[in-house]
C-alpha positions as CSV (number, residue, x, y, z in Angstrom):
1,X,224.8,-29.4,231.5
2,X,224.3,-27.0,234.2
3,X,221.3,-25.1,234.3
4,X,221.5,-21.6,236.0
5,X,219.4,-20.7,239.0
6,X,217.5,-17.5,239.8
7,X,217.2,-16.4,243.4
8,X,213.7,-15.1,244.1
9,X,211.3,-14.8,247.1
10,X,214.1,-16.6,249.2
11,X,214.3,-19.5,247.0
12,X,216.9,-20.8,244.3
13,X,214.6,-22.0,241.2
14,X,215.3,-23.0,237.8
15,X,213.3,-21.9,234.6
16,X,210.7,-24.1,233.4
17,X,212.4,-24.7,230.0
18,X,216.1,-25.0,228.6
19,X,216.1,-21.1,227.7
20,X,219.5,-19.8,226.3
21,X,222.7,-21.8,225.8
22,X,225.7,-20.2,227.2
23,X,229.2,-20.9,225.6
24,X,232.8,-20.8,227.0
25,X,234.4,-17.7,225.5
26,X,237.8,-19.3,224.9
27,X,236.8,-22.8,223.6
28,X,233.4,-22.3,222.5
29,X,232.2,-25.3,224.5
30,X,228.7,-25.2,226.0
31,X,228.8,-24.7,229.7
32,X,225.2,-23.8,230.9
33,X,221.5,-22.9,230.1
34,X,219.6,-20.0,231.4
35,X,215.7,-19.6,231.6
36,X,213.5,-17.6,233.6
37,X,210.1,-19.1,232.1
38,X,207.6,-19.7,235.0
39,X,209.0,-16.9,237.4
40,X,206.3,-14.5,238.8
41,X,208.1,-11.3,238.3
42,X,205.4,-9.3,240.3
43,X,205.7,-11.6,243.2
44,X,209.5,-11.1,243.4
45,X,209.2,-7.4,243.5
46,X,206.5,-7.7,246.0
47,X,208.8,-9.9,248.0
48,X,211.7,-7.4,247.9
49,X,209.3,-4.5,249.1
50,X,207.8,-6.3,251.9
51,X,210.4,-8.5,253.2
52,X,213.8,-7.0,252.1
53,X,212.8,-3.4,252.5
54,X,211.4,-3.1,255.9
55,X,214.6,-5.1,257.2
56,X,216.9,-2.6,255.5
57,X,215.0,0.4,256.7
58,X,215.1,-0.4,260.2
59,X,219.0,-0.7,260.1
60,X,221.0,2.5,260.5
61,X,223.6,3.7,258.1
62,X,226.2,2.4,260.3
63,X,224.7,-1.1,260.6
64,X,224.3,-1.0,256.7
65,X,227.9,0.0,256.3
66,X,229.2,-2.8,258.5
67,X,226.9,-5.4,256.8
68,X,228.7,-4.2,253.4
69,X,232.1,-4.5,255.1
70,X,231.4,-8.1,256.3
71,X,230.2,-9.0,252.8
72,X,233.4,-7.6,251.2
73,X,235.6,-9.9,253.5
74,X,233.5,-12.8,252.9
75,X,233.8,-12.4,249.0
76,X,237.4,-11.9,249.4
77,X,237.8,-15.4,251.1
78,X,236.4,-16.8,247.8
79,X,238.3,-15.1,245.2
80,X,239.9,-18.3,243.4
81,X,236.6,-19.9,242.7
82,X,235.4,-16.6,241.2
83,X,238.6,-16.2,239.1
84,X,238.2,-19.8,237.9
85,X,234.7,-19.1,236.6
86,X,235.7,-15.6,235.2
87,X,238.3,-17.3,232.9
88,X,235.3,-18.7,230.9
89,X,234.2,-15.2,230.1
90,X,237.4,-14.6,228.1
91,X,239.0,-12.6,230.7
92,X,242.7,-12.4,231.7
93,X,243.6,-12.5,235.3
94,X,244.2,-8.8,235.1
95,X,240.8,-8.3,233.5
96,X,239.0,-10.5,236.2
97,X,240.9,-8.5,239.0
98,X,239.0,-5.3,237.7
99,X,235.8,-7.0,237.7
100,X,236.0,-9.1,240.9
101,X,238.2,-7.4,243.3
102,X,237.2,-4.0,241.8
103,X,233.6,-4.9,242.7
104,X,234.6,-6.0,246.2
105,X,236.5,-2.7,246.6
106,X,233.3,-0.9,246.0
107,X,231.8,-2.7,249.1
108,X,234.6,-1.5,251.2
109,X,234.5,2.2,249.7
110,X,230.7,2.4,250.6
111,X,231.2,0.5,253.8
112,X,233.5,3.4,255.0
113,X,231.1,5.9,253.7
114,X,228.7,5.0,256.6
115,X,231.0,7.6,258.7
116,X,229.8,10.5,256.7
117,X,226.1,9.6,257.9
118,X,224.4,9.7,261.3
119,X,223.6,6.6,263.2
120,X,220.0,6.7,261.9
121,X,218.1,4.9,259.2
122,X,217.8,8.2,257.4
123,X,219.8,11.5,257.0
124,X,219.3,15.3,256.8
125,X,220.1,16.8,253.5
126,X,221.6,20.3,253.5
127,X,221.7,22.8,256.3
128,X,218.7,23.9,258.7
129,X,216.8,26.7,257.4
130,X,215.3,29.4,259.8
131,X,212.0,30.5,258.7
132,X,211.1,33.1,261.4
133,X,212.3,36.1,263.3
134,X,211.8,34.8,266.9
135,X,213.7,31.5,265.9
136,X,210.6,29.2,266.5
137,X,209.8,28.1,263.2
138,X,212.4,26.3,261.0
139,X,212.7,23.7,258.2
140,X,215.1,20.9,257.4
141,X,215.1,18.5,254.4
142,X,215.5,14.8,255.3
143,X,216.3,11.7,252.9
144,X,214.3,8.8,253.7
145,X,215.0,5.1,251.9
146,X,212.4,4.5,249.2
147,X,210.1,1.9,250.2
148,X,210.6,-0.1,246.9
149,X,213.2,-2.1,245.2
150,X,216.4,-1.2,243.2
151,X,216.1,-3.1,239.9
152,X,219.6,-3.4,238.2
153,X,219.7,-4.5,234.7
154,X,223.2,-4.8,233.8
155,X,225.5,-5.4,230.8
156,X,227.6,-8.5,230.1
157,X,231.3,-7.0,230.4
158,X,231.4,-6.8,234.1
159,X,229.3,-9.7,235.7
160,X,230.6,-9.2,239.3
161,X,231.6,-5.4,239.2
162,X,228.3,-4.4,237.4
163,X,226.2,-5.8,240.3
164,X,228.6,-4.9,243.3
165,X,229.1,-1.4,242.4
166,X,225.3,-0.9,242.3
167,X,224.1,-2.9,245.2
168,X,226.7,-1.3,247.5
169,X,225.0,1.9,246.8
170,X,221.3,1.0,247.3
171,X,222.0,-1.3,250.3
172,X,223.8,1.5,252.1
173,X,220.8,3.7,251.3
174,X,218.5,1.0,252.7
175,X,216.7,-0.4,249.8
176,X,216.9,-3.8,248.5
177,X,218.0,-5.2,245.1
178,X,216.7,-7.2,242.2
179,X,219.7,-7.9,239.7
180,X,219.3,-8.9,236.2
181,X,222.7,-9.5,234.8
182,X,223.3,-9.9,231.0
183,X,222.5,-13.6,230.4
184,X,225.5,-14.4,228.3
185,X,227.9,-14.1,231.6
186,X,225.2,-14.6,234.3
187,X,226.8,-17.8,235.5
188,X,229.6,-15.8,237.1
189,X,227.0,-13.5,238.6
190,X,225.3,-16.4,239.9
191,X,228.3,-17.9,241.6
192,X,228.9,-14.6,243.3
193,X,225.3,-14.4,244.5
194,X,225.1,-18.0,245.8
195,X,228.2,-17.0,247.9
196,X,226.4,-13.9,249.3
197,X,223.3,-15.7,250.1
198,X,225.0,-18.6,251.8
199,X,226.8,-16.1,254.0
200,X,223.7,-15.1,255.7
201,X,225.1,-11.7,255.9
202,X,222.2,-9.8,254.1
203,X,218.7,-9.6,255.4
204,X,216.2,-12.0,253.7
205,X,215.0,-10.3,250.6
206,X,217.7,-7.8,250.4
207,X,218.9,-9.3,247.2
208,X,217.4,-11.4,244.4
209,X,219.0,-12.5,241.2
210,X,217.2,-13.2,237.9
211,X,219.5,-15.5,235.4
212,X,217.7,-15.1,232.1
213,X,215.2,-12.9,230.5
214,X,213.7,-10.1,232.4
215,X,210.2,-11.1,231.0
216,X,207.5,-8.7,232.0
217,X,209.4,-7.4,235.0
218,X,209.0,-3.7,234.2
219,X,205.0,-4.3,234.1
220,X,205.1,-4.5,237.9
221,X,207.3,-1.4,238.7
222,X,206.0,1.0,241.2
223,X,206.7,4.7,242.1
224,X,208.9,3.7,244.9
225,X,211.1,1.5,242.9
226,X,214.3,2.7,241.2
227,X,215.5,1.2,237.8
228,X,219.1,1.3,236.5
229,X,220.4,0.2,233.1
230,X,223.6,-0.5,231.6
231,X,224.0,-1.3,228.0
232,X,223.0,-0.1,224.5
233,X,221.4,3.3,224.2
234,X,218.6,2.0,221.8
235,X,217.7,-0.8,224.4
236,X,218.0,1.9,227.2
237,X,215.6,4.0,225.3
238,X,213.1,1.3,225.0
239,X,213.1,0.4,228.7
240,X,213.3,4.1,229.7
241,X,209.9,4.7,227.7
242,X,208.3,1.8,229.0
243,X,204.6,2.7,229.7
244,X,204.8,1.5,233.4
245,X,208.1,3.5,234.2
246,X,206.5,6.6,232.7
247,X,203.1,6.2,234.3
248,X,204.6,5.7,237.8
249,X,207.2,8.3,237.4
250,X,210.0,5.5,238.3
251,X,213.5,7.1,238.6
252,X,215.5,5.5,235.7
253,X,219.2,5.8,235.6
254,X,220.7,4.8,232.4
255,X,224.5,4.4,231.3
256,X,224.6,3.9,227.8
257,X,227.4,3.1,225.3
258,X,229.5,6.4,224.5
259,X,232.2,7.4,222.2
260,X,234.8,8.3,225.1
261,X,237.9,10.2,223.6
262,X,241.6,10.8,224.4
263,X,243.4,14.1,223.4
264,X,247.1,14.5,222.8
265,X,247.7,18.2,223.8
266,X,249.4,20.6,221.2
267,X,252.2,20.9,223.4
268,X,253.2,17.3,223.7
269,X,256.3,16.1,221.6
270,X,258.1,13.0,221.1
271,X,260.7,12.5,224.0
272,X,258.4,14.2,226.6
273,X,257.1,11.9,229.5
274,X,253.7,12.8,228.1
275,X,254.1,11.2,224.8
276,X,254.9,7.8,226.3
277,X,252.0,8.0,228.8
278,X,249.7,8.8,225.9
279,X,250.8,5.6,223.9
280,X,250.4,3.5,227.1
281,X,247.0,4.8,227.9
282,X,245.6,4.2,224.4
283,X,246.9,0.7,224.4
284,X,245.7,-0.2,227.7
285,X,242.3,1.0,227.1
286,X,242.1,-0.8,223.8
287,X,243.2,-4.2,225.1
288,X,242.1,-4.4,228.6
289,X,238.8,-6.6,228.6
290,X,239.4,-7.0,225.1
291,X,238.0,-3.3,224.9
292,X,234.7,-4.4,226.3
293,X,234.4,-1.5,228.5
294,X,231.7,1.2,228.5
295,X,234.7,3.7,229.4
296,X,237.1,2.3,226.9
297,X,238.9,5.1,224.5
298,X,236.8,5.0,221.1
299,X,238.1,8.3,219.6
300,X,241.7,9.3,219.6
301,X,242.5,13.2,218.9
302,X,246.2,14.0,217.8
303,X,247.6,17.1,216.3
304,X,248.0,16.7,212.5
305,X,251.7,17.3,212.5
306,X,252.1,14.3,214.9
307,X,249.7,11.9,213.4
308,X,252.3,9.6,211.4
309,X,254.4,9.3,214.5
310,X,251.6,8.5,216.9
311,X,249.9,6.1,214.7
312,X,253.3,4.0,214.2
313,X,253.8,4.3,218.1
314,X,250.4,2.9,218.9
315,X,250.5,0.2,216.2
316,X,254.0,-0.8,217.6
317,X,252.5,-1.1,221.1
318,X,249.5,-3.0,219.9
319,X,251.7,-5.6,218.1
320,X,253.4,-6.5,221.3
321,X,250.2,-7.3,223.1
322,X,249.9,-11.3,223.0
323,X,246.5,-12.5,222.4
324,X,245.0,-16.0,223.4
325,X,244.3,-18.1,226.3
326,X,244.3,-16.1,229.6
327,X,245.6,-19.0,231.4
328,X,248.9,-18.7,229.6
329,X,251.0,-16.1,231.7
330,X,252.2,-14.4,228.6
331,X,248.9,-13.5,227.3
332,X,247.9,-9.8,227.8
333,X,244.4,-9.7,225.9
334,X,241.8,-12.6,226.1
335,X,238.7,-13.1,224.1
336,X,235.2,-11.3,223.6
337,X,232.6,-12.6,225.6
338,X,231.1,-14.8,223.1
339,X,230.7,-15.5,219.3
340,X,227.8,-13.3,219.1
341,X,229.7,-10.3,220.6
342,X,232.4,-10.8,218.0
343,X,229.9,-10.8,215.2
344,X,228.3,-7.6,216.5
345,X,231.9,-6.0,216.8
346,X,232.5,-6.9,213.2
347,X,229.3,-5.4,212.1
348,X,229.8,-2.2,213.7
349,X,233.6,-2.0,212.3
350,X,232.1,-2.5,208.8
351,X,229.9,0.6,209.5
352,X,233.0,2.6,210.6
353,X,234.8,1.4,207.5
354,X,232.5,3.4,205.3
355,X,234.5,6.6,206.3
356,X,237.8,5.1,207.8
357,X,240.4,2.6,207.1
358,X,242.2,0.0,209.2
359,X,245.8,0.9,209.8
360,X,246.6,-2.0,212.4
361,X,245.0,-5.4,212.8
362,X,242.7,-7.5,210.8
363,X,238.8,-7.8,211.0
364,X,238.8,-11.3,210.1
365,X,242.0,-13.0,211.5
366,X,244.1,-12.9,214.6
367,X,247.1,-14.9,215.6
368,X,246.4,-16.5,219.1
369,X,248.3,-18.3,221.9
370,X,247.2,-21.7,223.1
371,X,243.8,-21.2,221.8
372,X,241.7,-21.7,218.6
373,X,241.0,-18.4,217.0
374,X,237.9,-19.7,215.4
375,X,236.3,-21.5,218.0
376,X,237.1,-18.9,220.7
377,X,235.6,-15.5,220.4
378,X,238.9,-13.7,219.6
379,X,239.6,-10.5,217.5
380,X,242.4,-8.4,216.6
381,X,242.9,-5.1,218.1
382,X,241.8,-2.7,215.3
383,X,243.2,0.8,215.0
384,X,241.4,2.9,212.4
385,X,242.2,6.2,210.7
386,X,239.7,8.8,209.7
387,X,241.0,11.5,207.7
388,X,237.9,13.7,207.7
389,X,236.7,13.9,211.3
390,X,234.6,17.0,211.0
391,X,232.7,15.7,207.8
392,X,232.4,11.8,208.8
393,X,229.5,10.9,211.2
394,X,230.4,7.3,211.8
395,X,233.6,7.7,214.1
396,X,231.3,9.9,216.4
397,X,228.2,7.8,216.3
398,X,229.0,4.2,215.8
399,X,230.6,2.3,218.7
400,X,232.3,-1.1,218.2
401,X,232.3,-2.7,221.7
402,X,235.8,-4.2,221.5
403,X,239.4,-3.4,220.8
404,X,238.5,-0.7,218.4
405,X,239.6,3.0,218.3
406,X,239.6,5.5,215.5
407,X,242.6,7.9,215.2
408,X,241.8,11.5,213.9
409,X,243.7,14.6,213.3
410,X,243.1,18.2,214.4
411,X,244.8,21.5,213.9
412,X,244.1,23.6,217.1
413,X,243.0,23.1,220.5
414,X,239.6,24.5,219.5
415,X,239.3,22.0,216.8
416,X,240.0,19.1,219.3
417,X,237.5,20.5,221.9
418,X,234.9,20.6,218.9
419,X,235.7,17.0,218.0
420,X,235.5,16.0,221.5
421,X,231.9,17.3,221.9
422,X,230.8,15.8,218.4
423,X,230.3,12.4,220.4
424,X,227.1,14.1,222.0
425,X,228.2,13.0,225.4
426,X,230.4,10.4,226.9
427,X,231.3,8.8,230.3
428,X,234.9,10.0,230.3
429,X,237.4,12.0,228.3
430,X,241.2,12.4,228.9
431,X,243.6,15.1,227.9
432,X,247.2,14.6,228.0
433,X,249.2,17.6,228.4
434,X,251.9,19.5,230.4
435,X,250.4,23.0,229.7
436,X,248.2,24.3,232.6
437,X,246.4,26.8,230.3
438,X,245.6,24.1,227.8
439,X,244.1,21.9,230.5
440,X,242.0,24.5,232.1
441,X,240.7,25.5,228.5
442,X,239.9,21.9,227.7
443,X,238.2,20.9,230.9
444,X,235.9,24.4,231.0
445,X,234.9,24.1,227.4
446,X,234.2,20.3,227.2
447,X,233.0,19.5,230.7
448,X,229.4,19.8,229.8
449,X,229.7,16.8,227.4
450,X,231.7,14.2,229.5
451,X,230.9,12.6,233.1
452,X,234.5,12.6,234.1
453,X,237.7,14.2,232.5
454,X,241.2,12.9,233.3
455,X,244.1,15.3,233.1
456,X,247.0,12.9,232.5
457,X,250.5,14.0,232.5
458,X,253.9,13.1,234.3
459,X,252.8,14.4,237.6
460,X,250.0,11.9,238.4
461,X,250.9,9.1,235.7
462,X,252.5,6.8,238.0
463,X,249.4,6.8,240.5
464,X,246.6,7.6,238.1
465,X,243.8,5.1,238.0
466,X,243.4,5.7,234.3
467,X,240.8,6.8,231.7
468,X,238.7,4.0,232.1
469,X,238.4,3.3,235.8
470,X,235.3,4.5,237.6
471,X,235.8,5.2,241.2
472,X,233.2,4.8,244.0
473,X,233.7,8.3,245.2
474,X,233.2,9.8,241.7
475,X,230.2,10.2,239.6
476,X,230.0,7.4,237.0
477,X,227.8,8.4,234.1
478,X,227.5,11.1,231.5
479,X,225.2,13.5,229.7
480,X,223.5,13.0,226.3
481,X,224.4,9.9,224.3
482,X,226.3,8.3,227.6
483,X,222.6,8.1,229.2
484,X,222.1,11.1,231.2
485,X,222.5,9.1,234.3
486,X,224.9,9.2,237.5
487,X,225.9,5.9,239.3
488,X,227.9,5.8,242.4
489,X,229.4,9.3,243.2
490,X,229.6,8.5,246.9
491,X,227.0,10.2,248.8
492,X,225.5,11.6,245.5
493,X,224.7,8.1,244.6
494,X,223.0,7.1,247.8
495,X,220.6,9.9,247.5
496,X,219.3,8.4,244.1
497,X,217.6,5.6,246.1
498,X,216.2,7.9,248.7
499,X,213.2,10.5,248.9
500,X,213.8,13.9,249.7
501,X,211.3,15.6,252.0
502,X,211.0,19.1,253.5
503,X,210.0,19.0,257.1
504,X,208.8,22.3,258.8
505,X,208.2,23.0,262.5
506,X,209.7,24.3,265.8
507,X,213.3,23.6,266.5
508,X,212.1,21.2,269.1
509,X,210.0,19.2,266.8
510,X,212.8,19.0,264.2
511,X,215.1,17.9,266.9
512,X,212.6,15.1,267.9
513,X,212.2,13.9,264.2
514,X,215.8,14.2,263.1
515,X,217.5,12.9,266.3
516,X,220.1,15.8,265.9
517,X,219.8,18.8,268.2
518,X,218.7,22.0,266.5
519,X,219.7,25.5,267.8
520,X,217.0,27.2,269.7
521,X,215.3,23.8,270.7
522,X,214.7,23.3,274.3
523,X,217.7,21.6,276.0
524,X,217.8,19.2,278.9
525,X,219.7,21.2,281.3
526,X,221.7,19.7,284.0
527,X,223.7,21.5,287.0
528,X,227.4,21.6,286.8
529,X,227.6,18.9,289.5
530,X,226.3,16.5,286.9
531,X,228.7,17.7,284.3
532,X,228.3,16.4,280.8
533,X,231.8,15.0,280.4
534,X,231.2,12.8,283.3
535,X,228.8,10.8,281.3
536,X,229.7,7.7,279.1
537,X,228.7,7.5,275.5
538,X,225.9,5.2,276.3
539,X,224.6,7.9,279.1
540,X,224.6,11.0,277.0
541,X,221.2,11.8,275.2
542,X,220.9,14.4,272.4
543,X,219.6,17.7,274.0
544,X,221.5,17.2,277.2
545,X,222.8,20.6,278.0
546,X,225.1,22.7,280.1
547,X,225.1,26.4,280.7
548,X,228.5,27.6,282.2
549,X,229.4,30.3,284.7
550,X,230.4,33.7,283.3
551,X,234.0,34.8,282.5
552,X,235.2,38.5,282.2
553,X,237.3,39.1,279.4
554,X,240.2,41.6,280.1
555,X,242.8,43.6,278.1
556,X,245.6,41.4,280.1
557,X,244.0,38.2,278.8
558,X,244.0,39.6,275.1
559,X,247.7,40.6,275.3
560,X,248.9,37.4,277.1
561,X,247.0,35.5,274.3
562,X,248.8,37.6,271.7
563,X,252.1,36.9,273.1
564,X,251.6,33.2,273.6
565,X,250.0,32.7,270.1
566,X,252.4,35.5,268.5
567,X,249.1,36.8,266.7
568,X,249.7,40.3,267.0
569,X,247.1,41.4,264.4
570,X,246.7,45.2,264.6
571,X,243.0,44.9,265.8
572,X,244.2,42.9,269.0
573,X,246.5,45.8,269.9
574,X,245.4,48.3,272.5
575,X,247.4,51.3,270.9
576,X,246.0,50.7,267.3
577,X,244.2,53.8,265.9
578,X,240.7,52.4,265.2
579,X,238.9,55.2,263.2
580,X,239.2,53.4,259.9
581,X,238.7,49.8,261.1
582,X,235.5,47.5,261.6
583,X,236.3,47.8,265.4
584,X,235.6,50.3,268.1
585,X,238.7,49.6,270.1
586,X,241.0,46.6,271.0
587,X,239.2,43.3,270.3
588,X,239.9,39.8,271.7
589,X,241.1,37.3,269.3
590,X,238.3,34.9,268.1
591,X,240.6,31.8,269.0
592,X,241.0,33.2,272.4
593,X,237.3,33.4,272.9
594,X,237.0,29.9,271.7
595,X,239.7,28.8,274.1
596,X,238.2,30.8,277.1
597,X,234.9,29.0,276.2
598,X,236.7,25.6,276.4
599,X,237.9,26.6,279.8
600,X,234.4,27.1,280.7
601,X,232.9,24.0,279.6
602,X,235.6,21.3,279.9
603,X,235.5,19.3,283.1
604,X,239.1,19.8,284.4
605,X,241.6,17.9,286.5
606,X,239.8,14.5,287.1
607,X,239.8,11.6,284.5
608,X,236.4,11.2,282.7
609,X,234.9,9.4,279.8
610,X,236.0,12.1,277.5
611,X,239.3,10.7,275.8
612,X,240.2,13.6,273.5
613,X,239.1,16.4,271.6
614,X,238.4,15.1,268.0
615,X,238.0,18.5,266.1
616,X,235.9,21.7,265.5
617,X,233.4,22.0,262.7
618,X,231.8,25.1,261.4
619,X,233.4,27.6,263.9
620,X,232.0,31.0,263.5
621,X,232.6,34.4,265.2
622,X,229.4,36.4,265.2
623,X,230.0,39.6,267.3
624,X,233.3,41.3,268.5
625,X,234.2,40.7,272.2
626,X,235.9,43.8,273.9
627,X,237.6,44.0,277.2
628,X,235.2,44.2,279.9
629,X,232.7,41.7,278.2
630,X,231.4,38.8,280.1
631,X,231.1,35.6,278.1
632,X,229.3,32.2,279.1
633,X,228.6,29.1,277.3
634,X,225.6,27.0,276.5
635,X,226.9,23.5,275.3
636,X,224.4,21.0,274.0
637,X,224.9,17.2,273.0
638,X,224.0,17.5,269.2
639,X,224.8,14.1,267.8
640,X,226.3,10.7,268.5
641,X,228.1,8.5,266.3
642,X,229.6,5.2,267.1
643,X,233.3,4.3,266.3
644,X,234.2,0.5,265.5
645,X,236.9,-1.0,267.3
646,X,239.7,-1.3,264.7
647,X,240.7,-4.6,263.4
648,X,244.5,-5.4,264.5
649,X,246.1,-7.6,261.8
650,X,249.6,-7.4,263.4
651,X,250.6,-6.6,266.9
652,X,253.0,-3.8,265.7
653,X,249.9,-2.0,264.1
654,X,248.5,-1.5,267.7
655,X,247.8,2.0,268.7
656,X,246.7,3.1,272.3
657,X,242.9,3.3,272.3
658,X,242.3,0.5,269.8
659,X,241.2,-1.8,272.5
660,X,238.7,0.6,273.7
661,X,234.9,0.9,272.8
662,X,234.1,4.4,272.1
663,X,232.1,7.0,270.3
664,X,232.0,10.4,268.7
665,X,229.8,13.1,270.3
666,X,229.1,16.2,268.5
667,X,228.5,19.2,270.7
668,X,226.6,22.6,269.8
669,X,228.6,25.3,271.6
670,X,227.0,28.6,271.8
671,X,229.0,31.5,273.2
672,X,227.1,34.5,274.6
673,X,228.1,37.9,276.0
674,X,226.7,39.9,278.9
675,X,223.7,41.1,276.9
676,X,222.9,37.3,275.9
677,X,223.9,38.0,272.2
678,X,225.8,35.2,270.4
679,X,229.4,36.0,269.9
680,X,230.7,32.6,268.7
681,X,229.1,29.5,267.6
682,X,230.8,26.0,266.9
683,X,230.4,22.3,266.7
684,X,233.2,20.4,268.5
685,X,233.7,16.7,268.5
686,X,235.0,14.6,271.4
687,X,235.9,11.0,271.5
688,X,234.0,9.4,274.5
689,X,234.5,6.0,276.1
690,X,231.8,3.6,276.5
691,X,230.8,2.2,279.9
692,X,229.9,-1.2,278.9
693,X,233.3,-2.5,277.2
694,X,233.0,-5.6,275.1
695,X,235.8,-8.3,275.2
696,X,238.8,-7.3,273.1
């Protein structure tokens, strides 16, 4: 029988004993043994800190992002092997798609997020802060990768997604990971990690895997480590209150079981598209992954005058879901992950039955297709009815982690909101409604109790990702019972693995440290003969600066621009009576001043490495410019960002410039008048060609 291996300290190793027996969820047959006996958990954490961490910290965000992209493409080439193994967990092809390709999708998503960061190993957090009248003292918050490791203790239901959605974040942040999947499905995680390690894409020590018990792992954590946990609230509380975690103040992110809910709005009636959308969403959330999702719907709230119709409609939809061997193309719901999970679900349902009754399904029997219902970990979808939701505790406190939901009635929207909050915090909630006022009311009154709220109706149903689908760009977590943590969330998630430090000093000092030019720092002034726009991307340096000649702004300029742009705002007209305005007299258009500034700093006529203007950020007009004023510009290279040459899949997708190596240059543009006062400020972006072109 296969004995699973852990990957620690750069080696694949087996435990010193047989450990835990893992069985096929469909057939019940033994498939593997898992053990970590003999592993030195302190040494593997030190290995991650001293081997993987320095390697990742040296890489820039863009290098780490491209590493994630390469890893995603590598894993996509091995999908069928992962699907084959995933079948043993009881998952259908659709279930496995969520787990496997959903996880790979997270890698792609975070790889793309590199463009939101500088080409540095660290990043700035927030805007610069001026601390002096003379502009010689300032502060800037920086985010630096922590020097420890990310320890991920994951649940059994998503052995691939659960790992990839977390390591995508910590790897982009520059921190290595130690992954401890739930043992029961760890054989699938092992297969994916073996593929990752064999690719050679990650630096040594960037990823380690523990298949089996976590042993005394938490006894060795340090203040620079981060621990994340997905699983039951009771287990999470034990880990979160671990003496070492508390004494070292180790950041601990928990995603616990939660009683997510869906609400049918009072405005929705039979025959409306929202009615059918509601039924479909409930059925999907009860049966996908056999209900083994931390985001699945556990509580269903329906207006009391529609309870009978809704109950019948949901029961009918569930009855049309074939259960059995996932290899049968007609099957839409597989099994639970194992016999122990089935017994646990049954035990939780019995607790719910203290105040509820089953109106669809059977706790003890289920019809299956091409599978033995007893040998496999199969269970019937169970729809429960609770007639006293304001009195009963169980439906708001007990979670059966399987295809189980409880339907409850409410009289008013206020009642529905109160019931929603009785879950004491959840990962997500859905409101199905076509009433804009009801949507607004529900979100604003219950948003404090849910990590995510889906507003579902006919407008978005066709493209909605659904109630139970966490997305990389959005926070995944919830308050209270849900654990109080936040996973993913785009840039927010990355900050969880970084240390924020406030740095104070002169603008020149902050420029030197951050690698981004700060306003009022000394620049590297060059004469016009050596124009900045003549330089290739590699030749430009942060701080390179050009001060232009002056230009007189005339009344004729303003009136011509007004005619050309058709912007005849009263302040730009000579004959306006200005006594009750903010201006003394006719004033130049802000956009004309920006255009005139461009005329001063752009290198004209001759071809040069600047390919195009890519955009303008943070444009501000700080002082009126009147006819007779003279303006000049100081333009400074603020930041440089690489651009990856686009991968062309088909010749018809080729666009001009795709075959060219280039980068984005951010320029600080300061516009001054004749008294040297600032009248305009902007960051402009140009796409600049590289001098050294790589072969296409």
